[in-house]
C-alpha positions in Angstrom: 19.0 3.9 64.6 17.5 7.4 64.6 13.9 7.9 63.5 13.9 10.9 61.1 10.3 10.4 59.9 8.9 13.4 61.8 12.1 15.5 61.5 12.1 18.8 59.6 15.8 19.4 60.1 18.4 16.6 60.6 22.0 17.3 61.7 23.8 14.0 61.3 27.4 13.4 62.3 28.4 17.0 61.7 32.1 17.9 62.3 34.1 21.1 62.1 37.8 21.8 62.6 39.8 25.0 62.5 43.3 23.8 61.9 44.2 21.3 64.6 41.3 22.4 66.8 38.2 20.3 66.5 35.2 22.6 67.2 32.4 20.1 66.6 33.0 16.4 67.1 30.0 14.5 65.6 26.7 16.4 66.3 23.4 14.6 65.8 20.1 16.6 66.3 16.6 16.0 64.9 14.3 19.1 64.8 10.6 18.8 64.1 8.6 21.4 62.2 7.5 24.4 64.4 9.9 23.3 67.2 11.8 25.9 69.3 15.3 24.3 69.9 17.9 26.0 72.1 21.6 25.2 71.8 22.9 25.9 75.3 26.4 25.8 76.6 29.3 27.8 77.9 31.5 30.0 75.6 33.6 27.8 73.3 31.3 24.8 73.3 30.6 25.1 69.5 27.0 26.2 69.6 27.6 29.4 67.5 29.8 27.5 65.1 27.0 25.0 64.6 24.4 27.8 64.0 26.7 29.4 61.4 27.0 26.0 59.6 23.2 25.7 59.5 23.1 29.2 58.1 25.7 28.4 55.4 28.2 30.9 56.8 30.7 28.0 57.7 31.4 24.9 55.7 30.6 21.5 57.0 33.7 19.4 57.2 31.9 16.0 57.6 28.3 14.9 58.1 25.0 16.1 56.7 22.5 18.9 57.1 19.0 18.2 55.8 16.2 20.7 55.8 12.7 19.7 54.7 14.1 16.6 53.0 16.9 18.5 51.0 20.6 18.1 51.7 22.0 21.6 52.4 25.8 21.1 52.7 26.6 22.7 49.4 23.6 25.0 49.0 24.4 28.7 49.2 23.4 30.6 52.3 21.0 32.8 50.4 19.1 29.8 49.0 18.6 27.8 52.2 15.4 29.5 53.2 16.9 30.6 56.5 16.8 34.0 58.3 19.4 34.8 61.0 19.1 37.3 63.8 22.5 38.4 65.2 23.6 39.5 68.6 24.7 42.9 67.2 21.4 43.6 65.4 23.4 44.4 62.2 21.0 47.3 61.1 21.9 49.9 58.5 22.3 53.0 60.7 21.3 55.5 57.9 18.1 53.6 56.9 14.7 53.8 58.6 13.1 50.8 60.2 11.0 50.4 57.1 14.0 50.5 54.8 16.0 48.0 57.0 13.1 45.6 56.9 12.6 46.1 53.1 16.2 45.9 52.0 16.4 42.1 51.6 13.1 42.0 49.8 14.3 44.6 47.4 17.4 42.6 46.6 15.2 39.5 46.0 13.2 41.5 43.5 9.8 41.4 45.2 7.3 44.0 43.8 6.7 47.1 45.9 3.2 46.2 46.9 4.3 42.8 48.1 7.2 44.3 50.1 4.9 46.8 51.8 2.4 44.1 52.7 5.0 42.0 54.4 6.5 45.0 56.3 3.0 46.1 57.5 2.2 42.5 58.8 5.6 42.1 60.5 5.4 45.6 62.1 2.0 44.8 63.5 3.2 41.5 65.0 6.3 43.2 66.6 4.5 46.4 67.6 6.8 48.5 65.4 4.2 50.3 63.3 4.7 53.7 65.0 8.5 53.4 64.6 8.7 52.6 60.9 10.1 56.0 59.9 12.7 56.2 62.6 16.4 55.3 62.2 18.2 52.9 64.5 19.8 55.6 66.8 16.4 56.8 67.7 15.4 53.3 69.0 16.0 51.5 72.3 18.0 48.3 72.4 14.8 46.2 72.6 13.3 48.1 69.7 16.4 47.6 67.6 16.3 43.8 68.3 12.6 43.7 67.2 13.6 45.4 63.9 16.3 42.8 63.4 13.6 40.1 64.0 11.2 41.9 61.7 13.8 41.9 58.9 13.9 38.1 59.4 10.1 37.7 59.5 9.4 39.4 56.2 11.5 36.8 54.4 9.1 34.1 55.5 12.0 31.6 56.0 11.8 27.9 56.6 13.9 28.3 59.7 14.7 31.2 62.0 18.2 31.2 63.6 19.0 33.4 66.6 22.6 33.9 67.8 22.5 35.2 71.4 20.0 37.9 70.4 19.4 39.2 73.9 22.9 39.4 75.4 23.3 43.1 74.7 20.1 44.0 76.6 19.7 44.8 80.3 18.0 42.4 82.6 14.5 43.9 82.4 14.6 44.2 78.6 15.9 40.6 78.3 12.9 39.4 80.3 10.5 41.4 78.2 12.1 40.1 74.9 11.9 36.5 76.2 8.1 37.0 76.5 8.0 38.6 73.0 10.0 35.7 71.4 7.7 33.1 73.0 4.7 35.0 71.7 6.3 35.3 68.3 6.9 31.6 68.1 3.3 30.8 69.0 2.0 33.3 66.4 4.3 32.4 63.5 4.3 28.6 64.3 7.9 28.7 63.0 10.9 26.4 63.3 13.5 28.2 65.4 17.0 27.4 66.5 18.3 29.7 69.2 21.9 29.9 70.7 22.5 31.1 74.2 24.7 30.5 77.3 21.9 31.7 79.5 20.0 28.7 81.0 17.1 31.0 82.1 16.5 31.8 78.4 16.7 28.2 77.5 14.3 27.0 80.2 11.8 29.8 79.3 11.8 29.5 75.5 12.7 26.0 74.5 10.6 23.1 73.4 13.9 21.2 73.4 17.3 22.0 74.8 20.5 20.7 73.4 23.3 21.1 76.1 26.7 21.3 74.6 30.3 21.2 75.9 33.6 21.0 74.1 32.1 20.3 70.7 29.8 17.4 71.8 26.2 17.1 73.0 25.9 16.3 76.7 22.1 15.9 76.8 19.1 16.6 74.7 15.5 16.9 76.0 12.6 19.0 77.2 13.6 21.7 79.7 12.0 20.1 82.7 13.2 16.7 81.7 16.8 18.0 81.7 16.2 19.9 85.0 14.7 16.9 86.8 17.0 14.2 85.4 20.4 15.6 84.3 22.5 13.0 82.5 25.8 14.0 84.2 27.4 16.4 86.6 28.1 19.0 83.9 24.4 19.3 83.0 23.4 19.2 86.6 25.7 22.1 87.4 24.8 24.1 84.3 21.0 23.9 84.5 19.4 25.6 87.5 19.9 28.9 89.2 21.6 28.8 91.7 23.6 25.7 90.5 22.9 22.3 91.9 25.1 21.4 94.9 27.5 18.6 93.9 28.9 17.0 97.0 31.6 14.3 97.5 29.8 11.4 99.2 30.1 7.7 99.9 27.6 4.8 99.6 26.5 3.4 102.9 24.1 0.8 101.5 22.5 -0.2 98.2 19.6 -2.5 97.6 16.4 -2.7 95.5 17.1 0.3 93.4 17.7 2.5 96.5 21.1 3.8 97.6 21.8 5.3 100.9 24.7 7.8 100.8 26.5 10.1 103.3 27.9 13.5 102.3 29.7 14.9 105.3 26.8 14.0 107.6 24.0 14.6 105.1 22.5 11.1 104.9 19.8 10.5 102.3 18.4 7.8 100.0 18.5 8.1 96.2 16.6 6.1 93.6 18.9 4.9 90.9 18.9 2.8 87.7 22.4 1.4 88.2 23.7 0.2 91.6 27.0 1.5 93.0 28.7 -0.7 95.5 28.7 -0.1 99.3 31.7 2.1 100.2 32.0 3.5 96.7 32.9 7.2 96.3 30.0 9.1 94.5 28.8 12.6 93.8 25.5 13.6 95.5 23.5 16.2 93.7 21.1 18.4 95.7 19.2 21.5 94.4 19.0 24.4 96.8 15.2 24.4 96.7 15.0 20.7 97.6 16.8 21.3 101.0 14.6 22.1 104.0 16.4 24.2 106.6 16.4 23.1 110.2 16.9 26.1 112.5 17.2 24.1 115.7 19.2 21.0 114.6 19.0 17.7 116.5 22.1 15.8 117.3 21.8 13.7 114.2 21.5 16.7 111.8 24.7 17.9 110.1 26.0 21.3 111.3 26.2 23.9 108.6 28.0 27.2 109.2 26.5 30.1 107.3 29.2 31.9 105.2 26.9 34.4 103.4 23.3 35.1 102.8 21.9 36.5 99.6 18.5 38.2 100.2 16.2 38.5 97.2 13.0 39.5 99.0 10.7 36.5 98.7 13.6 34.0 99.0 17.1 34.0 100.4 20.0 31.8 99.5 22.3 30.8 102.3 25.8 29.7 101.4 26.9 27.3 104.1 29.9 25.1 104.8 29.8 21.5 105.8 32.1 20.1 108.6 34.5 18.8 105.9 34.8 22.2 104.2 32.4 21.5 101.3 30.0 24.3 100.4 26.3 23.9 100.3 23.7 26.4 99.1 20.1 26.3 100.6 17.1 28.2 99.4 15.2 29.8 102.4 12.0 31.7 102.9 12.9 35.3 102.7 11.5 36.0 106.1 13.9 33.7 107.9 16.4 35.7 110.0 19.6 34.0 108.8 22.9 35.8 108.6 26.6 35.0 108.1 28.0 33.4 111.3 24.8 31.6 112.1 24.6 27.8 112.3 21.7 25.7 111.0 21.1 22.3 109.4 19.0 20.8 106.6 17.1 17.8 105.5 16.8 16.5 101.9 13.3 16.3 100.6 12.4 12.6 99.7 12.9 11.7 96.1 14.8 14.9 95.3 18.4 13.8 95.4 20.6 12.8 92.4 23.5 10.4 92.3 26.5 10.5 89.9 29.6 8.5 89.4 32.6 10.2 91.1 34.8 8.8 88.3 32.8 9.5 85.1 30.3 12.1 86.3 27.5 10.0 84.7 24.1 9.6 86.4 23.5 6.3 88.2 
């Protein structure tokens, strides 16, 4: 039984269908007050649909949505105490920054002095004060997104919702806005639910990540918890950049919570909770940064043919091929002189391997 005593928002058994297509198939999430929760997954996994249901923009077919002890299923979107920031900014092009931020407060009937106070405070938080009299076409993408966030802040909502708000920005602006959003969360001490397909955003911003696929939750946990102990091969391959290597392997021996496996000559021991049988086919998970390159392999080391090398300055990533044709990515020191056509080997750092069932994909 779930403990909701400390939860500020509870999503319980939520389902949503569009005709014969079941977009969400029983979603359960507990969110505490002031928590930053990221819904993470590939396109079509149901994360944006779930966000729209929280916002009141889509009806809930089954299950319950509770916010601050109140059932929200039939409550109008405008009365839920929620502000949503969209991917497209959704600013009025003919209105100034001040007028865009003020519009919702005007509709709500707030006095002019109260509106101006809220706008001034939000503009200071978001460093928009010098831009209040500009119109959107005179702003950069990052500034427009800050205006959209400011419009949400002035409403002082119970919950902030973000639907892929940074996807329209270039790489440097995305990084800058991630820093801004993290600072904003600390300053406002607000409850935030954030949708993205970008695992870097999720790892950077979240207190808790909810990994979704095909309308179900694959794993929920703190960023490093999910990174260090992925529940299955989907999560293992989705979290981490570059992706975790997932190799076909076979169990050599298993005893005392330790399993020895062989993946095309890469032999390593893995600590497990459930014991596979000797000879069983399994999937060995190895992160590129947990493989130490061996430039002059001994006879016992597996031979790896370098197919390509991606140089990023401080580090390089070598895409290699094992003797059985499986591909393996290694993270290397950027100064190592490795190029396509070279041959090297690697050793797995102790305690850094993961083991999954070849049949179900679940972690052992």
